C-alpha positions, 0 to 999 in steps of 0.5 A, a space after each residue: 664198829 664200821 666195815 671200813 673202819 675194821 678193814 682199815 685196822 687191818 690194811 693200813 697197819 703198815 708194811 710188815 703188819 697189815 693183813 689182807 681182807 677176805 672177800 666178805 670183808 673187802 665186799 661189805 667195806 666196799 658196799 658201806 663205801 658205795 652206800 654214801 654214808 662213809 667219810 671220804 678221808 676213811 674211804 680214801 685210807 681204806 682204798 690207798 692202803 689196799 692198793 699200798 699193800 697190794 691187792 689180792 684177787 680175793 680182795 678185788 673180787 669182794 670189791 668188784 661184787 660189791 660194785 655189781 651189787 649196787 650197779 645195773 647190769 645190762 645183758 648185751 646181744 653183741 658179738 664181739 666186745 672190745 675192751 679199751 685201757 691203759 696199762 697202769 702198775 703203780 
C-alpha cells in the first residue's frame, strides 16, 4: 500500500478516531505526492484531513523535510531577510 493511502487511513477517520502521523509517515506521504504519482483526489483527501484534524508540529516538519528534499536549496549571502505573509487561521 502507498504512504498516502496509509496516511489517509490514519487521519481521515473522523473527529474522534483520527490519529497523528509520525514525522516519517508525513515525510513519506509528501515525497509520494511530490513524485507526481498520487491521484489528485487522494492527495486532496490527505491534506484536507490533516488540516481538519489540526496538523501537529511533527507532521508539519515531515512535510517540510520532504519539500526541502525535492526542491533546490540556494544559500544566500544577505544581511536581512524579510518574510511576508498574511495571517491565516481557518
